[in-house]
Structure formats: C-alpha cells, structure tokens
ZAZA-996071 format. One record per residue (C-alpha): residue in three letters; x, y, z. Coordinates in pm, whole numbers, padded with zeros to 5 digits, always signed. Layout:
<gubas>
alaXYZ/...
</gubas>
This chain:
<gubas>
met+00000+00000+00000/met+00127+00346-00084/leu+00163+00546+00236/pro+00235+00915+00297/leu+00603+01000+00260/ile+00759+01164+00567/leu+01067+01374+00500/cys+01352+01411+00746/gly+01405+01770+00853/ala+01064+01884+00732/ala+00815+02078+00941/pro+00647+01873+01220/leu+00335+01695+01102/glu-00011+01674+01252/val-00327+01484+01170/leu-00554+01681+00938/arg-00906+01713+01074/arg-01234+01821+00923/pro-01427+02119+01060/asp-01646+01873+01255/gly-01337+01733+01431/gly-01318+01404+01242/gln-01004+01290+01064/glu-00967+01342+00691/arg-00920+01016+00502/tyr-00597+00944+00319/ala-00754+00752+00030/gly-01126+00787+00085/arg-01315+00459+00076/val-01037+00289-00121/val-00788+00245+00165/pro-00834+00368+00523/gly-00573+00597+00669/lys-00513+00944+00806/val-00365+01252+00645/leu-00048+01398+00798/ile+00007+01763+00718/pro+00274+02019+00822/arg+00172+02225+01122/thr+00323+02533+00964/tyr+00367+02650+00605/arg+00714+02745+00488/asp+00760+02981+00195/pro+01008+02831-00051/ala+01267+03054-00215/ala+01093+02989-00549/glu+00799+02788-00677/met+00540+02796-00951/arg+00230+02987-00845/gly+00038+02985-01168/ala-00317+03049-01282/trp-00501+02926-01591/val-00651+03200-01808/ala-00926+03035-02015/thr-01033+03196-02341/val-01271+02923-02465/glu-01626+03057-02448/asn-01466+03378-02316/leu-01450+03237-01966/asp-01175+03472-01845/ile-01121+03716-02133/pro-01415+03890-02305/val-01449+03936-02679/ser-01244+04238-02784/pro-01291+04361-03142/ser-00979+04577-03096/ala-00627+04476-02999/ala-00622+04758-02744/gly-00942+04628-02584/phe-00794+04280-02552/leu-00478+04412-02391/asn-00677+04621-02143/ser-00877+04311-02045/phe-00559+04109-02005/arg-00400+04379-01792/arg-00698+04370-01556/val-00653+03993-01522/leu-00283+04033-01444/thr-00352+04302-01187/gly-00607+04083-01014/leu-00380+03779-01014/ala-00089+03979-00874/ala-00295+04037-00559/tyr-00262+03663-00491/arg+00113+03666-00565/ile+00060+03464-00882/asn+00389+03452-01075/ala+00287+03275-01398/val-00009+03278-01632/phe-00111+02979-01844/phe-00294+03154-02124/gln-00514+02960-02367/val-00382+03058-02710/arg-00552+02771-02898/pro-00895+02695-02752/cys-01061+02532-03056/asn-00824+02472-03347/asp-00778+02848-03376/ala-00534+03113-03257/phe-00497+03425-03044/tyr-00218+03536-03278/ala-00150+03572-03649/ser-00086+03217-03768/arg-00004+03046-04095/phe-00184+02732-03978/asn-00484+02843-03769/pro-00744+03119-03808/trp-00793+03401-03563/ser-01011+03284-03275/arg-01374+03388-03251/tyr-01311+03427-02879/leu-01075+03716-02953/ser-01241+03938-03213/gly-01589+03785-03210/gln-01563+03625-03555/glu-01333+03341-03652/gly-01072+03438-03906/val-01108+03810-03837/pro-00817+03981-03657/pro-00879+04244-03390/ser-00872+04596-03524/gly-00594+04844-03457/gly-00301+04636-03575/gly-00023+04504-03358/asp+00024+04153-03224/pro-00209+04071-02932/leu-00007+03772-02814/gln+00325+03954-02828/ser+00173+04240-02630/ala+00028+04001-02372/ile+00363+03828-02322/gln+00541+04160-02283/glu+00283+04276-02030/ala+00322+03960-01822/his+00701+03982-01834/arg+00692+04349-01738/arg+00514+04242-01420/gly+00765+03968-01347/met+00527+03689-01447/gln+00597+03393-01672/phe+00375+03341-01975/his+00296+02983-02077/ala+00110+02917-02403/trp-00176+02675-02332/leu-00299+02474-02631/asn-00580+02230-02684/pro-00429+02003-02951/tyr-00737+01837-03103/arg-01064+02012-03013/val-01269+02166-03294/thr-01572+02228-03073/gly-01666+02088-02737/arg-02039+02109-02795/thr-02272+02173-03086/lys-02621+02066-03191/leu-02524+02090-03559/thr-02408+01799-03769/lys-02037+01776-03837/leu-02048+01917-04189/arg-02292+02188-04094/tyr-02073+02301-03806/leu-01755+02290-04013/ser-01923+02516-04269/thr-01947+02786-03998/leu-01569+02794-03954/ala-01327+03021-04136/pro-01224+02885-04477/ala-00863+02855-04357/asn-00953+02638-04058/phe-00772+02304-04082/ala-01088+02116-03979/arg-01301+02282-04248/lys-01035+02217-04512/his-01001+01853-04411/pro-01339+01727-04284/his-01226+01365-04329/leu-00972+01427-04049/val-01243+01528-03801/leu-01419+01277-03575/glu-01765+01328-03427/asn-01861+01192-03086/arg-02161+01237-02858/asn-02149+01409-02520/ala-02354+01278-02231/asp-02619+01544-02301/gly-02658+01435-02663/ser-02469+01726-02816/arg-02184+01665-03059/leu-01813+01692-02987/leu-01586+01742-03288/phe-01212+01679-03267/leu-00918+01617-03495/asn-00849+01246-03542/pro-00539+01158-03334/gly-00474+00854-03553/glu-00407+01060-03866/pro-00045+01158-03941/ala-00167+01480-04104/val-00325+01584-03774/ile+00001+01524-03587/arg+00188+01732-03846/his-00063+02013-03808/val-00030+02027-03429/val+00350+02004-03449/gln+00355+02291-03701/thr+00139+02494-03466/val+00378+02442-03174/arg+00687+02516-03382/glu+00531+02838-03508/ile+00469+02962-03154/ala+00821+02865-03047/glu+00977+03049-03339/lys+00763+03365-03313/tyr+00705+03428-02942/pro+00917+03445-02624/val+00685+03215-02430/asp+00810+03052-02111/gly+00650+02719-02192/ile+00414+02521-02414/val+00138+02335-02229/phe-00129+02092-02348/asp-00446+02044-02144/asp-00633+01721-02069/tyr-00835+01687-02391/phe-00692+01398-02590/tyr-00945+01133-02693/pro-01288+01228-02549/tyr-01398+01146-02196/glu-01714+00986-02336/ala-01693+00637-02489/met-01612+00649-02862/gly-01722+00311-02987/asn-01561+00253-03327/ile-01594+00599-03481/asp-01229+00578-03591/ala-01258+00228-03739/ala-01143+00326-04088/thr-00833+00499-03954/tyr-00759+00205-03726/val-00755-00035-04019/arg-00557+00195-04248/asn-00295+00328-04003/asn-00220+00027-03784/pro+00070-00164-03946/arg+00174-00322-03614/arg-00175-00468-03567/leu-00212-00326-03219/ser-00536-00360-03027/arg-00764-00060-03061/ala-00674+00063-02709/gln-00300+00016-02767/trp-00323+00191-03103/arg-00510+00490-02965/thr-00262+00517-02678/glu+00029+00506-02921/asn-00132+00778-03135/val-00138+01022-02844/thr+00210+00926-02728/arg+00340+00978-03080/leu+00216+01336-03074/ile+00384+01396-02738/arg+00713+01246-02863/glu+00704+01458-03177/ile+00639+01778-02982/arg+00936+01685-02761/ala+01156+01627-03066/thr+01039+01951-03229/leu+01121+02162-02924/asn+01456+01985-02883/asp+01537+02067-03246/tyr+01433+02427-03193/gln+01662+02447-02887/arg+01960+02310-03080/lys+01913+02566-03356/ser+01823+02870-03143/gly+01994+02803-02812/arg+01664+02873-02632/lys+01486+02604-02433/ile+01107+02614-02421/pro+00974+02374-02157/phe+00692+02143-02265/gly+00426+02042-02016/val+00097+01855-02005/ser-00192+01904-01763/pro-00374+01570-01762/phe-00675+01433-01580/gly-00552+01358-01230/ile-00589+00978-01233/trp-00351+00788-01463/ala-00499+00450-01366/asn-00651+00296-01055/arg-00459+00034-00859/lys-00727-00225-00936/glu-00666-00167-01311/arg-00287-00140-01308/pro-00051-00244-01027/glu+00138+00084-01073/gly-00185+00286-01039/ser-00305+00513-00761/leu-00525+00436-00460/thr-00832+00565-00641/ala-01147+00429-00805/gly-01244+00683-01071/lys-01210+00736-01445/ser-00854+00719-01569/ser-00672+00908-01841/leu-00500+00589-01958/leu-00813+00381-02015/ile-01065+00653-02106/gln-00855+00907-02298/tyr-00566+00680-02397/ala-00318+00927-02246/asp-00026+00737-02090/thr+00091+01025-01876/arg+00301+00803-01649/leu+00502+00686-01951/trp+00557+01045-02060/val+00700+01127-01717/lys+00917+00817-01687/asn+01057+00865-02040/gln+01084+01240-01982/tyr+00894+01333-02295/val+00768+01631-02093/asp+00949+01889-01883/ser+00658+01934-01647/ile+00339+01756-01552/ile+00040+01940-01403/pro-00209+01672-01293/gln-00554+01813-01232/leu-00615+01705-00873/tyr-00956+01866-00858/trp-01080+01667-00557/pro-01083+01738-00181/phe-00907+01542+00092/gly-01232+01371+00187/his-01331+01246-00158/asp-01454+00886-00158/thr-01272+00762-00469/ala-01011+01025-00561/ala-00873+01163-00235/tyr-00626+01449-00262/ala-00350+01312-00037/ala-00331+00970-00202/leu-00318+01121-00550/thr-00059+01381-00456/asp+00167+01113-00310/trp+00125+00901-00625/trp+00238+01182-00852/val+00531+01262-00623/gln+00639+00900-00662/gln+00617+00922-01042/val+00844+01225-01085/arg+01096+01113-00822/gly+01426+01035-00992/thr+01333+01219-01312/arg+01397+01574-01429/val+01024+01634-01476/lys+00883+01914-01264/leu+00560+01843-01080/tyr+00312+02129-01053/ile-00013+02034-00882/gly-00326+02146-01066/met-00566+02279-00801/ala-00934+02372-00809/pro-01029+02677-00603/tyr-01325+02720-00838/arg-01490+02419-00674/ile-01487+02554-00319/gly-01842+02607-00202/glu-02008+02422-00491/asn-02123+02119-00286/pro-02094+01974+00067/gln-01762+01801-00007/trp-01614+02140-00092/asp-01776+02345+00184/asn-01458+02386+00392/pro-01294+02722+00310/ala-00965+02587+00447/glu-00950+02312+00180/leu-00729+02519-00051/val-00470+02624+00206/asn-00469+02275+00358/gln-00384+02133+00017/leu-00107+02390-00021/arg+00028+02294+00321/tyr+00026+01931+00212/asn+00216+02018-00107/asn+00467+02200+00113/arg+00589+01861+00241/tyr+00759+01754-00078/pro+01062+01895-00259/glu+00939+01705-00567/ile+00644+01948-00591/ser+00777+02255-00771/gly+00455+02453-00734/gln+00092+02461-00833/val-00138+02603-01099/leu-00485+02722-00998/tyr-00795+02685-01214/arg-00892+02949-01306/ala-00843+03328-01323/gly-01215+03410-01323/ser-01271+03225-00995/leu-00987+03417-00831/leu-01097+03755-00959/asn-01474+03716-00920/pro-01538+03477-00629/gly-01914+03467-00598/lys-01944+03192-00335/pro-01892+03295+00030/ala-01678+02987+00102/leu-01454+03072-00194/arg-01414+03432-00077/gln-01302+03303+00262/ala-01065+03056+00098/leu-00902+03327-00111/lys-00850+03549+00191/gln-00673+03258+00355/leu-00466+03214+00040/gln-00352+03576+00052/asn-00255+03531+00416/leu-00058+03217+00328/trp+00118+03356+00021/lys+00226+03680+00185/lys+00523+03759-00034/arg+00600+03750-00402/ile+00849+03485-00508/pro+00981+03380-00851/ala+00845+03077-01033/glu+01192+02930-01079/pro+01510+02938-00866/gly+01757+03212-00938/pro+01705+03580-01019/met+01380+03682-01184/arg+01439+03730-01555/tyr+01191+04011-01603/pro+01177+04363-01461/lys+00968+04392-01149/leu+00680+04633-01118/arg+00755+04939-00912/
</gubas>
C-alpha cells in the first residue's frame, strides 16, 4: 500500500481534521488511513504559483474587437492575479483549433475578435503584447494549447458546423480528419483524429510556429486527448488503415497520443539546438492515470482514468521524460470517496521522483463552495500545506483566473482570503534571479 512519505528535517506533522473534528481520510473509501500535514507552512525561495486564463467561451477574457481592448482586459486579469502573488499565467492561445495570434496554420479565434478568421482591429500583435505585459510584471507566460478540439459542444451535424468555420480552418479544409462523438447530453463533440499523421503534423507545425515567433516561457497541453465519453468505433477506418503493427484498438489509440507527445518533444529539442533557447513542454492531464485495481502501478483511487478513457499514458511520458513538467488536475478534496487528494498527490510525487520532470499540482479553487464536499474554506490552504511537504512538488497552478478575480461563493471568498494570508510575499516561479523587470 502506498503510504504518505515523511521527510527528514521537514516541518512537524499533525493529523488533518475536518471542521467537525473528524479525521480526513488518506484515500477515501479505497484504503483507510489518516492525512499527515505540516503544522506550519514554509515559503520556498521559489515555486510555480500559476493560474489558468481560459479563453474558450470567453471564460476569463471577453471578446475584444480591438487589440487595445484585448490588452486592457488582459491587464486587468494580471492586476487581479498579482494580488494573490501569482507569478505565472497559463494563457489559452488555442482553444478550438484556432489562434490568439496571427498564424499560418490556424485562423484568428472567434473568442478574440468575435468572428473566426477576423483579426482584432488596430493592428499590432495581441499575443506579443500580452507576453510583454506579463514579463513586465515579473510573471511567466505559458502558451496553453488544446491540440485536437474543434468544438466541445454543438447541436449541428459535423459538416454543418464545419461550414461555420473560417475557410482557412484546418478542420473545415479537411473534414475527413475530423471525428464526431456524442457528449452525455446528446450534443456533438468534434475533434481532430489523433490517428491521422496529417493531424500530428498540423499540431506540431502549430507548436513550432509559436516557439519560433514568441518568447513564451512554456508550451502546455491540457487534458483533452481522446474524449472522456466512450467512442465506440468511430475511428474504425483509420484504425484499419494506419495500424501496421496490428495493435489492439486501445494500444493503437494510446500510441497515437504518445506519438504526438514524442514529436512535440523532438520539435522543441530541435528548436533548442538551432536557437539556443529552451522552451519547456508540459501537459496538464486528468488527475488519475490509472486505478490500482486496473494497473498495479496505479493510484489508490477508483475513478475514471486518463489511460483507459482518454488513452493518455501520462506516467510513460513522465518516466521517459517526454515532458518537462506535468500538471495533474487534482480537482478533488481530501475527503473524496474515490479520488482523495492526499493519495493522489503522493502518487504523482512518486512518479516524478528520480526524473527531471517538474511536478506542478493542478488545483481547483473554483470548486470551493459548490457542494458539501467542498464546503470547507480551508480546503485550498490545507492542500497547499500538504504540497509543502515535498521537494518534488515545484509549485501549483490554480484553475482558473475568473474564480480568483470574481469569487461569488462565500466559502470561496473566505478561501481566497486565507490564500492571501498564506502567500504573503512574491516569489519567482523558478530558482535564481527573476528574468523580467519587477513592477515598481
């Protein structure tokens, strides 16, 4: 059984208790046990304190017909995040097979100007300006991409929806490379077929273009690989045509995603050799790789898994160091029945140990106050205290900016006040001197 790891010389530990006085459970209903947490929080000299800035459906950034309007909106986000001592933004530059920048391979995003393929007025380069603004404030800027998604939800048929896209959109130009799946609510999800070599080339070209044009501090993929909903055999034709090794369907799909990750790694390595500049590559996957009952190397959990549902072998990517960082989305509380925070955190610490891969914990302040399991305002700071135990944890990334800047739920407002009291000073995301000028 995987047990909590106790570090010599670390802060003294105590049993974590719920507001009602009971003990929090280490692995929920899966394995009994208690959670040991540092009594005090120690500020490291440096750690990632990031926040996701979501542009899909304009979650965190409103439509801005002008480049100046976009930059003003982004500045307001940065100002708000600075109040929490956030030192890095993970900005969604490719929400739906589109771009928040002038691209040779992807049309301008509808979530920027309001119409796909139409740039914001006023000239200039919105992404370049956003990066400069973040750097001016001493914040890192990581380009967050969704590699495959065309749309997460539509009631239209595939061809009808594709006809609404800009003529230059890769999905509209190549409808045979787009798969259609059903969401639980009956709507359609459209995504680029991961089994097609042309799709991999397109995503690789997109990443290389960003690397060559923009001084980003990292490239990050999110958790959308194959869909969360069961696919059946919608990719049967591709499976037959592009499966020379005669792998099982699950093995083949897993290899398709891993091939993309390997090729992004190779592309960024090649860019580094030619330019002398390293751009770290990270992935933010669903928090469960596999459950122990499914794989002996799995975690003490009993939920969906990225390996078996999305065919994303994130553990392999870490062990083979195809990625520079991993940001597992541990969007569950300590007391969760089947995906308890402590057990999952310990599992990910074990995976990166002995590698050069940096572990940033993906955290979910947006969930605080949404249901009884998340009604404890101290959940966020308790999780941060737990992270504080491990030198393998190089920081955390909070989802998302809108929840930090506009906390509507009383429990979340309390949690964020506690966060500000915990993170009292501004520290750099990486060890060493901050590379960007500080705000006066």
